[in-house]
FILO-961770 format. One record per residue: residue in one letter; x, y, z of N, C-alpha, C, O in turn. Coordinates in pm, whole numbers, plus 50000, padded with zeros to 5 digits. Layout:
BEGIN
AXYZXYZXYZXYZ ...
This chain:
BEGIN
M054408064780057053578074379979053608067579868054648061579842 W052508066779781052408060879651052058072579562051188080079607 L052598075379444052268084779350051578075279242052088065179194 C050188080979210049348071879156048988079479009049188091578994 S048458071378909048028078478808046728084278822046168083478931 E046128090478716045168098278732043808089878741042758095078778 N043928075278700043238065878715043358058878857042788047978871 D044078064278963044318056879080045038045279064044678036779145 I046028041178980046858031778961048288035979030048948045478988 P048658028679128050138032379191051138029479088051238019079023 L051868040379081053088039678977054338037579053055178029879008 H054548044479179055868047079204055678048779366054798056279408 Q056508041979450056358043979594057558051979632058698049579595 V057148062479719058228071979770058518069579921057648069880008 D059848067279942060208064680070059948077880171060638087980154 D059158077580253058818090180339059408088580464058648083980549 R060558091080499061168090780640061028100480711061558100180823 T060178113480662059998125480741058948124880822058678133480906 I058168112780794056888110080881056948098580962057028087480910 S056908099981072057088086781175056458073481122055258071881099 A057548063281106056808050081051056028043181151055368033081126 S056098048581264055088043281377053648044781355052798038281415 L053378055381251051758056681229051388049181144050178049381122 G052168040381069051608029380993050318034280904049148031080927 Y050748042180804049998047980706050298043880560051328037780530 S049288047980465049638048880332049028060580295047958063980346 A049688068380196049058077780130049218075679991050278071579944 F048068078679912048148077579764047758089079709046638094079723 V048808094479635048848108379566048438107579421049118100479348 R047398114179371046898111579223047348126079155047188137079207 S047898123679040048208134078952048338129378802049048119778770 C047648136378720048068132778578049438135978534049858131878427 L050178143678618051698146278562052418132578621053438129178561 F052058125778713052658112978746052548103078628053468095078607 D051388103278545051138096178430052418099878322053118091278269 R052528112578306053348117278214054988112278246055698105678170 L055288117078363056598112178419056808097478409057918093578373 H055928089578434055898075178419056058070678289056788060978270 E055408076878185055658073578041056998077577990057468072677888 D057588086478063058958090378011060008086578107061098092278114 N059638076978177060628068878270061358079478350062588079678353 L060628087778411061338099078492060638097378630061228103378720 L059458090378670058978091078780059828085078891059858091278998 Q060518073878878061248067378960062368075779025062828073279136 S062818087078939063868094679000063238108979053063958118779072 I062048109079072061398122479105062038128179232062088140479242 E062538120479329062988125279434064468131079423064898139379503 M065218125779315066538128479293066698139779184067778144579150 S065348143779128065568152078988066168164579043066038169679154 G066858168278937067268184878945066228193778909066418205878899 D065258189078890064128199478852063408204778971062698197779042 P063638217878991063138223579134061678222979127061188223179239 G060758222379024059438220179044059028206679096058018205879166 R059668196979069059318184279108059858182479230059078176979308 A061098185779282061398186379428060198194879515059758190779622 E059858204479466058988214779552057638205479566057048206079674 M057208198479482056038190679458056198181479574055448182079671 I057168172879564057298161979687057388169979805056738165379899 K057928179079823057968187779958056678192179996056288190980112 N055968197079908054598201079957053538191379971052508194980026 I053678178479924053068166779942053448161380095052488158480166 R054618159980143055258157880266054648167280369054278162780478 T054508181880334054258193180421052638189080465052218188380580 V051928186980351050568184280375050268171580470049378171380554 L051088161880445050818148680519051028152280694050248150780788 R052528157780688052888163280846051688171080907051288168381021 K051158180080835050068186880892049148180180946048808181481063 Y048528170280846047388162780862047848153380990047008153281080 F048908146181013049088138781108049238147881244048968141781347 R049558159381257049718168981358048158168881401047698163881504 R047528174981310045978173981353045308164081412044508165381505 L045748150681344045308139781383045808136081520045208127481584 Q046668141181559047108136781691046378145981800046448143381920 Q045718156281750045028165681854043558162481859042848164281958 T043108157081728041588152381719041448139381674042278134781596 Q040438132181716039968120281676038598118181640037868123881721 P037878111281536038628098781492039618102181361039568113481312 M040378093381314040948096481190040078095581057039388085981022 R040238106280999039258108480865040318107980747041458112480759 P039878102480641040628105280502040768118080480039938126780506 L042128119880416042668134380375042238133880225042368124380148 T041658146580199041348148480040041968163480028041598173980079 V042948160779948043438175879900043108180779760043468191979724 
């Protein structure tokens, strides 16, 4: 899972072991917040942050991805996910 700038530039890759590696996917998550965290050198530690808001954001992204892949297993063909 890639955290991207508002201009779609990948800034940091988050290891996402919560979703099966056998699925062979790449998720690109875009937010202006990632730009600000990157500028403040805080993006690379987002997963280990003591900030509950940042931890909740990563948790929510993972939840959306899990739901998407569960739906995908039930229906075909694969369609891009837009959140």
